[in-house]
C-alpha positions in Angstrom: 124.6 73.3 59.1 127.7 75.1 60.3 126.0 78.5 60.0 123.2 77.3 62.2 125.6 76.1 64.9 127.4 79.5 64.8 124.1 81.4 65.1 123.1 79.2 68.1 126.4 80.0 69.8 125.9 83.7 69.0 122.4 83.6 70.4 123.5 81.9 73.6 126.2 84.6 74.1 123.6 87.3 73.5 121.3 85.7 76.1 124.1 85.4 78.6 124.9 89.1 78.2 121.3 90.1 78.7 121.0 88.0 81.8 124.2 89.6 83.2 122.9 93.1 82.7 119.4 92.4 84.1 120.8 91.4 87.5 122.4 94.8 87.9 121.9 96.6 91.2 119.8 99.7 91.5 121.0 103.3 92.1 118.7 105.2 94.5 119.2 109.0 94.4 118.0 110.3 97.7 115.4 112.9 97.3 115.6 112.6 93.5 115.5 116.1 92.0 115.4 117.9 95.4 118.6 116.2 96.5 119.8 116.0 100.1 118.5 119.2 101.6 116.5 120.4 104.5 113.0 119.2 103.4 110.3 121.8 103.2 107.7 119.4 104.7 110.0 118.1 107.5 110.9 114.4 107.9 107.9 113.1 106.0 109.7 114.0 102.7 112.4 111.4 103.1 110.0 108.9 104.8 107.7 109.2 101.8 110.6 108.9 99.3 111.9 105.7 101.0 108.5 104.1 101.3 108.1 104.0 97.5 111.3 101.9 97.1 112.6 98.5 97.8 116.2 98.5 98.8 118.3 95.4 98.2 121.8 94.2 99.1 124.3 95.7 96.7 122.1 98.7 95.7 123.7 102.1 95.9 122.3 105.0 97.8 123.5 108.3 96.4 123.3 111.6 98.3 123.7 114.7 96.2 124.2 117.9 98.2 126.0 121.3 98.5 129.2 120.4 100.4 129.4 123.9 101.8 126.2 123.3 103.8 125.7 119.6 104.2 127.3 116.2 104.6 125.9 112.7 105.4 126.7 110.4 108.2 125.4 106.9 108.8 124.4 106.5 112.5 122.8 104.0 114.9 119.0 104.1 115.4 119.5 105.9 118.8 121.6 108.6 117.2 119.1 108.9 114.3 116.2 109.4 116.8 118.2 111.9 118.8 119.8 113.7 115.8 123.3 113.2 117.1 126.5 111.5 115.9 127.4 109.8 119.1 127.1 106.4 117.5 128.4 107.2 114.0 129.1 104.3 111.7 132.1 105.0 109.5 133.3 108.4 108.5 131.1 111.4 107.6 131.0 111.9 103.9 131.4 115.6 103.2 131.8 115.6 99.4 129.0 115.1 96.9 127.9 112.8 95.6 128.2 110.5 98.6 127.6 106.9 97.8 126.8 104.0 100.1 126.6 100.4 99.0 123.8 98.8 100.9 124.1 95.8 103.2 121.2 93.9 104.9 119.4 95.5 107.8 118.3 98.9 109.0 120.3 101.9 108.0 120.1 105.4 109.3 121.5 108.6 107.8 121.6 112.2 109.0 122.9 115.5 107.8 126.2 116.3 109.5 124.7 119.7 110.6 122.6 118.6 113.6 120.1 121.5 113.2 119.4 120.2 109.6 118.7 116.7 111.1 116.3 118.2 113.6 114.6 120.0 110.7 114.0 116.6 109.0 117.1 116.0 106.9 117.5 112.4 107.9 116.7 109.1 106.3 115.9 105.6 107.6 115.7 102.6 105.3 115.5 98.8 105.6 117.5 96.7 103.1 116.2 93.2 102.2 118.5 90.5 103.5 119.5 88.8 100.3 121.0 89.8 97.0 118.1 88.6 94.8 117.4 91.5 92.4 114.7 89.4 90.8 112.5 90.8 88.1 109.9 93.0 89.7 106.4 94.0 88.8 106.9 96.5 86.0 103.9 98.5 87.2 105.2 98.9 90.7 106.5 102.3 91.8 109.9 100.8 92.5 110.2 99.6 88.9 109.0 103.0 87.6 110.9 105.3 89.9 114.4 103.7 90.0 116.6 102.8 87.2 118.7 99.6 87.3 122.3 100.6 86.8 124.8 97.9 85.7 128.1 98.0 87.6 131.3 98.9 85.8 132.4 95.3 85.9 129.1 94.2 84.4 129.5 96.7 81.6 133.0 95.6 80.9 132.1 92.0 80.9 129.1 92.6 78.6 131.2 94.7 76.2 133.9 92.1 76.1 131.4 89.3 75.3 129.6 91.4 72.7 132.9 92.3 71.0 134.1 88.7 71.1 130.8 87.4 69.8 130.8 90.0 67.0 134.3 89.0 65.9 133.3 85.3 66.0 130.2 85.9 64.0 132.0 88.0 61.4 134.6 85.3 60.9 132.1 82.5 60.5 129.5 84.1 58.3 
């Protein structure tokens, strides 16, 4: 009977670890393999990339680029449409990778080289207003194209619980 109780406790800890990891945020790498560059087909490249994804609060947007030629600046809608940094939000990020943790609402990003922005190197996204990260349809393009990434605190917590439960299981069996 005692072994059954211990196995139930171990099973509950295992389920708790799995639940913690499945609520992890998603890392969206802008442009995927092409990275943050002047797109060959103009602004439709980043529009198309963003339209295939669902952005949620807490997700991370990652811009990979050659820092000699590019940077990334979050701007207002007016600055996005005019390709200028008159209404910049925060500081320009000039080192790659540049990471942004997403908050609710509309977000606009442009290359710090205004000529690149005018050539289509800009991105507009809308972030869902709540931090749900519910299970999605596994056949959707979002589920296929993005990889949920646990945060470092999630990994540490899961590792701690797994280690603790392994020690407990070894002592009781």
